[in-house]
C-alpha positions in Angstrom: -22.9 10.1 -153.5 -23.1 7.9 -156.3 -25.5 5.1 -156.8 -23.2 2.3 -155.7 -22.8 4.1 -152.4 -26.6 4.3 -152.0 -26.9 0.7 -152.8 -24.3 -0.5 -150.3 -25.7 1.8 -147.7 -29.4 0.6 -148.2 -28.3 -3.0 -148.1 -26.3 -2.5 -144.9 -29.3 -0.8 -143.3 -31.9 -3.3 -144.8 -30.3 -6.4 -143.3 -30.5 -5.2 -139.6 -33.9 -3.9 -140.1 -35.3 -7.2 -141.5 -33.6 -9.0 -138.6 -35.3 -6.7 -136.1 -38.8 -7.2 -137.7 -38.3 -11.0 -137.8 -37.3 -11.1 -134.2 -40.3 -9.0 -133.1 -42.7 -11.4 -135.1 -41.1 -14.4 -133.5 -41.6 -12.9 -130.0 -45.2 -11.9 -130.6 -46.2 -15.4 -131.8 -44.4 -17.3 -129.2 -46.4 -19.1 -126.7 -46.8 -17.5 -123.4 -46.6 -20.2 -120.8 -46.6 -18.5 -117.4 -46.0 -20.4 -114.4 -49.4 -21.8 -112.9 -50.8 -19.6 -110.2 -50.1 -20.7 -106.7 -52.8 -20.7 -104.2 -52.4 -17.8 -101.6 -51.2 -19.1 -98.4 -54.1 -19.1 -95.9 -53.3 -16.9 -93.1 -54.8 -17.1 -89.6 -56.9 -14.0 -90.2 -58.4 -15.3 -93.6 -59.7 -18.6 -92.2 -62.3 -17.2 -89.7 -63.6 -14.8 -92.4 -63.9 -17.5 -94.9 -65.9 -19.7 -92.4 -68.2 -16.7 -91.7 -68.9 -16.4 -95.5 -69.6 -20.1 -95.9 -71.9 -20.1 -92.9 -73.8 -17.0 -94.4 -74.2 -18.9 -97.7 -75.5 -22.0 -95.9 -78.1 -19.8 -94.0 -79.3 -18.2 -97.3 -79.7 -21.6 -98.9 -81.6 -23.0 -96.0 -83.9 -20.0 -96.0 -84.5 -20.2 -99.8 -85.5 -23.9 -99.3 -87.9 -22.9 -96.5 -89.4 -20.1 -98.6 -89.9 -22.5 -101.6 -91.7 -25.0 -99.3 -93.9 -22.2 -97.8 -94.6 -20.8 -101.4 -95.8 -24.3 -102.5 -98.0 -24.7 -99.4 -99.5 -21.3 -100.0 -100.2 -22.2 -103.6 -102.1 -25.3 -102.5 -104.1 -23.3 -99.9 -105.0 -20.8 -102.6 -106.3 -23.5 -105.0 -108.4 -25.0 -102.1 -109.9 -21.5 -101.3 -110.7 -20.9 -104.9 -112.3 -24.2 -105.2 -114.4 -23.6 -102.1 -115.3 -20.1 -103.4 -116.5 -21.6 -106.7 -118.5 -24.3 -104.8 -120.1 -21.6 -102.7 -121.0 -19.4 -105.7 -122.5 -22.5 -107.4 -124.5 -23.4 -104.2 -125.6 -19.7 -103.9 -127.0 -19.7 -107.4 -128.8 -22.9 -106.7 -130.3 -21.6 -103.5 -131.4 -18.4 -105.1 -133.9 -20.4 -107.1 -137.2 -20.4 -105.2 -138.5 -23.8 -104.2 -141.6 -24.1 -102.3 -141.3 -25.8 -98.9 -142.8 -29.3 -98.5 -145.7 -28.2 -96.2 -146.9 -25.8 -99.0 -146.4 -22.5 -97.1 -144.8 -19.7 -98.9 -141.5 -18.2 -97.4 -141.9 -15.0 -95.7 -138.7 -13.7 -97.5 -140.2 -13.3 -101.0 -138.1 -11.2 -103.3 -139.5 -7.9 -104.7 -140.8 -8.1 -108.2 -141.1 -11.9 -108.3 -144.1 -13.5 -110.0 -145.1 -15.6 -107.0 -148.9 -15.1 -106.1 -148.0 -14.8 -102.4 -145.9 -11.6 -102.5 -148.5 -9.4 -101.1 -149.4 -8.7 -97.4 -153.0 -8.5 -96.2 -153.2 -6.4 -93.1 -155.5 -7.9 -90.6 -156.8 -4.7 -89.1 -158.0 -2.9 -92.2 -157.9 -5.5 -95.0 -155.4 -3.5 -97.1 -153.1 -5.3 -99.5 -149.5 -4.2 -99.8 -146.8 -5.4 -102.1 -143.3 -6.4 -101.1 -141.8 -2.9 -101.9 -144.4 -1.0 -99.6 -143.2 0.2 -96.2 -146.1 -1.4 -94.6 -145.3 -4.8 -96.0 -145.2 -7.4 -93.1 -145.4 -4.5 -90.6 -148.8 -5.0 -89.0 -150.5 -8.3 -88.1 -151.7 -10.1 -91.1 -150.8 -12.7 -93.6 -149.4 -13.3 -97.1 -152.0 -13.1 -99.8 -152.5 -13.1 -103.5 -152.8 -10.2 -105.9 -156.6 -10.1 -105.8 -157.3 -10.3 -102.0 -158.3 -7.3 -100.0 -158.3 -3.7 -101.2 -155.1 -2.2 -102.6 -153.0 0.2 -100.5 -153.0 3.8 -101.7 -149.2 4.2 -101.4 -148.0 1.0 -103.3 -151.1 0.2 -105.3 -151.2 -3.1 -103.5 
């Protein structure tokens, strides 16, 4: 085969090949406008099932709204309880401070180790003085006394 034969042969193959490639390009870039989807025809079986689904969704939405209201109410109650607890704690601190009664008598519930002069118990029967940590403190008949009255107890040092 000579060169002229090759030239003619290549041109005869080249033209159909180019036409094929061009056609493929046109097809690939062409707009694809499919027909719009048609809604499925509702059958008699699908309608009750669809209604059940809608009812279920409505129940869930109602329960969600109810739970949101309940949650808001519980938050308010929690705030009120915290406020009351804080007020009680503040009142408890204020009541822990010892204030003498108006009639001048000392309270019988003196705390151990306090500096009050009336934290000792003077037993009436033997005249011994017991401090508030002693097991004989306010056990027998007697009265509250100061740190210098009576004789000291041998157990607590009065």
